C-alpha positions as CSV (number, residue, x, y, z in Angstrom):
1,M,88.0,98.7,80.5
2,L,88.2,102.2,81.9
3,K,84.5,102.6,81.6
4,L,83.9,99.4,83.5
5,I,86.3,100.5,86.3
6,Q,84.4,103.8,86.6
7,L,81.0,102.1,86.7
8,E,82.3,99.7,89.4
9,I,83.6,102.6,91.5
10,R,80.3,104.4,91.3
11,K,78.1,101.4,91.8
12,N,80.0,100.3,95.0
13,K,80.5,103.9,96.2
14,L,84.2,103.3,96.7
15,L,85.0,107.0,96.9
16,G,83.3,106.9,100.3
17,M,86.2,104.8,101.5
18,L,88.5,107.8,101.2
19,K,87.2,108.9,104.6
20,G,88.4,105.6,106.1
21,V,91.8,106.0,104.4
22,V,92.2,109.5,106.0
23,I,91.2,108.2,109.4
24,A,93.7,105.3,109.1
25,N,96.5,107.7,108.2
26,L,95.7,110.0,111.1
27,A,95.8,106.9,113.5
28,I,99.2,105.9,112.1
29,L,100.4,109.4,112.4
30,A,99.2,109.7,116.0
31,F,100.9,106.5,116.9
32,M,104.2,107.4,115.2
33,I,104.2,110.8,117.0
34,L,103.6,109.1,120.3
35,I,106.5,106.6,120.0
36,T,108.8,109.0,118.2
37,Y,108.4,112.4,119.7
38,V,106.3,112.0,122.9
39,D,107.5,108.8,124.6
40,T,111.2,109.7,124.4
41,G,112.3,108.8,127.9
42,E,115.8,109.3,129.1
43,G,117.5,107.6,126.2
44,G,115.9,109.8,123.5
45,G,113.4,108.7,121.0
46,E,112.5,105.3,119.6
47,F,114.5,105.9,116.4
48,N,118.2,106.8,116.0
49,T,117.9,107.5,112.3
50,Y,115.4,108.5,109.7
51,A,115.8,105.2,108.0
52,E,114.6,103.4,111.1
53,M,111.5,105.6,111.3
54,F,110.8,105.2,107.6
55,A,111.0,101.4,107.9
56,V,108.4,101.3,110.7
57,I,106.1,103.7,108.8
58,Y,106.3,101.4,105.7
59,L,105.4,98.4,107.8
60,F,102.4,100.1,109.5
61,V,101.1,101.5,106.2
62,K,101.5,98.2,104.4
63,A,99.7,96.2,107.1
64,T,96.9,98.8,107.3
65,F,96.1,98.8,103.6
66,L,96.4,95.0,103.2
67,V,93.3,94.9,105.5
68,F,91.7,97.7,103.5
69,A,92.4,95.8,100.3
70,S,90.5,92.8,101.7
71,V,87.6,95.0,102.5
72,V,87.5,96.4,99.0
73,L,87.9,92.9,97.5
74,S,85.0,91.7,99.6
75,K,82.8,94.5,98.5
76,L,83.6,94.2,94.8
77,V,83.9,90.4,94.4
78,I,83.0,88.2,97.4
79,E,79.7,89.9,98.3
80,E,78.7,89.6,94.7
81,Y,79.1,85.9,94.8
82,K,77.7,85.5,98.3
83,N,74.5,87.4,97.4
84,N,74.4,85.9,93.9
85,T,74.2,89.4,92.4
86,I,77.1,88.4,90.2
87,T,74.6,86.4,88.1
88,L,72.9,89.6,87.1
89,L,76.2,91.2,86.1
90,F,77.1,88.1,84.0
91,M,73.9,88.6,82.0
92,Y,75.2,91.8,80.6
93,P,76.7,91.6,77.1
94,I,80.2,92.1,78.5
95,S,82.9,89.5,78.9
96,R,83.0,87.9,82.4
97,K,86.8,88.2,82.2
98,K,86.6,91.9,81.6
99,L,84.2,92.4,84.6
100,M,86.4,90.4,86.9
101,A,89.6,92.1,85.6
102,A,88.0,95.5,86.2
103,K,87.3,94.6,89.9
104,I,90.7,93.2,90.5
105,I,92.4,96.2,88.9
106,I,90.4,98.5,91.2
107,V,91.7,96.6,94.3
108,F,95.2,96.6,93.0
109,L,95.3,100.3,92.1
110,F,93.5,101.3,95.3
111,T,96.2,99.5,97.3
112,V,99.1,100.9,95.3
113,V,97.9,104.5,95.4
114,S,96.9,104.4,99.1
115,I,100.2,103.0,100.2
116,F,102.3,105.3,98.0
117,V,100.5,108.5,99.0
118,S,100.3,107.5,102.7
119,D,104.0,106.7,102.9
120,I,105.0,110.0,101.4
121,L,102.6,112.2,103.4
122,L,103.5,110.5,106.7
123,N,107.2,110.7,106.1
124,A,106.9,114.3,105.2
125,V,104.9,115.2,108.2
126,L,107.1,113.4,110.7
127,V,110.3,114.8,109.1
128,G,108.7,118.3,109.4
129,I,107.9,117.7,113.1
130,N,111.4,116.5,113.7
131,S,112.9,119.7,112.2
132,F,111.4,121.4,115.3
133,T,111.8,118.7,118.0
134,H,115.2,117.3,116.9
135,V,114.4,114.0,118.6
136,I,116.0,112.1,115.7
137,P,119.6,113.3,115.5
138,G,121.1,114.8,112.4
139,S,119.3,116.1,109.3
140,L,117.6,114.2,106.5
141,D,120.1,113.5,103.7
142,L,118.3,114.6,100.5
143,N,120.4,112.2,98.5
144,I,118.4,109.3,99.9
145,I,115.0,110.7,98.6
146,P,115.2,109.0,95.2
147,S,116.0,105.6,96.7
148,E,113.3,106.0,99.2
149,L,110.8,106.9,96.5
150,I,111.8,103.8,94.6
151,R,111.4,101.7,97.8
152,I,108.0,103.2,98.4
153,S,106.9,102.5,94.9
154,T,108.1,98.9,94.9
155,D,106.6,98.3,98.4
156,A,103.3,99.6,97.2
157,V,103.3,97.3,94.2
158,Y,104.3,94.3,96.3
159,A,101.6,95.0,98.9
160,A,99.0,95.3,96.1
161,G,99.9,91.9,94.9
162,I,99.9,90.4,98.4
163,G,96.5,92.0,98.9
164,L,95.0,89.8,96.2
165,I,95.9,86.5,98.1
166,P,92.7,86.6,100.2
167,L,90.7,86.3,96.9
168,F,91.6,82.6,96.9
169,I,89.9,81.9,100.3
170,G,87.1,84.4,99.7
171,M,86.1,82.8,96.4
172,R,86.2,79.3,97.8
173,K,84.3,80.1,101.0
174,K,82.2,82.9,99.5
175,S,82.7,84.5,102.9
176,V,83.6,88.2,103.7
177,P,84.9,87.3,107.2
178,A,87.1,84.6,105.8
179,T,88.6,87.1,103.3
180,I,89.3,89.7,105.9
181,V,90.7,87.1,108.4
182,T,93.1,85.9,105.6
183,A,94.3,89.5,105.2
184,V,94.8,89.8,109.0
185,L,96.9,86.5,109.0
186,L,99.0,87.9,106.2
187,V,99.5,91.1,108.2
188,S,100.6,88.9,111.1
189,L,103.1,87.2,108.9
190,I,104.7,90.3,107.4
191,S,104.8,92.0,110.8
192,S,106.6,89.1,112.5
193,G,110.3,89.4,113.4
194,T,112.5,91.5,115.6
195,N,113.5,95.1,115.6
196,D,116.3,94.5,113.2
197,F,114.5,91.9,111.0
198,Q,110.9,92.3,109.8
199,M,109.4,89.8,107.3
200,G,107.5,92.6,105.6
201,N,110.7,94.5,104.9
202,Q,112.4,91.6,103.2
203,V,112.2,92.1,99.4
204,G,112.3,88.4,98.7
205,V,109.4,87.6,100.9
206,S,107.3,90.5,99.6
207,L,108.1,89.6,96.0
208,A,107.2,85.9,96.5
209,L,103.9,86.7,98.2
210,A,103.1,89.4,95.6
211,L,103.6,86.9,92.8
212,V,101.3,84.4,94.6
213,G,98.6,87.1,94.8
214,I,99.0,88.0,91.2
215,G,98.9,84.3,90.2
216,I,95.6,83.9,92.2
217,A,94.1,86.9,90.5
218,Y,95.2,85.6,87.0
219,L,93.6,82.2,87.6
220,S,90.4,83.8,89.0
221,I,90.1,85.8,85.7
222,R,91.1,83.0,83.4
223,N,88.7,80.5,84.9
224,I,85.7,82.8,85.3
225,E,83.9,81.7,82.2
226,Q,83.7,78.1,83.5
227,K,83.3,78.9,87.2
228,D,80.1,77.8,88.9
229,I,78.4,81.0,90.3
230,A,75.6,79.1,92.1
């Protein structure tokens, strides 16, 4: 399985997407600096506590990499079906289930790692900047770091599961745009709410959507042997 994953990464040149990940993080960082440390106004910054700032970072990062996940999913799976190159892959003496599982694992791990690393780096940079600007009052309580790491980890796993939901539409339509649009609609859903209530920050909602995504991935792998690839 590991060999298959490595071959898929090389074949689709996925390491080239790291540039896009860096650019996305820089864009999020610039926006957070703008609303946190630049556009302070008379009443101070946008956030009164670090917890408020972290929550917004988590939401932006999750939304960004849900769209990224749909792009990777399109490249690894949907385009293969659309261009019928999946037929050639299925001629190899390798189980179809293993091939599909390798592709889905790549998407899942890409989303988990991207979100986890991005959250930690962005949090660290913004906390560091605040140590000089003092826009957010008080200091960071180091005792919350373990709980925040747990939250980041679970958020990353939930988002990776949610990122698999577009697979359902993409496989039915064999359409890259439909796959990405589905991801954008999911982003709209998890971003909905008010300042004090965001759908994407609700554990129950994230867990339910993640289970739906994992269920879709499981069914896609289980039924691949009988699936019509024409």
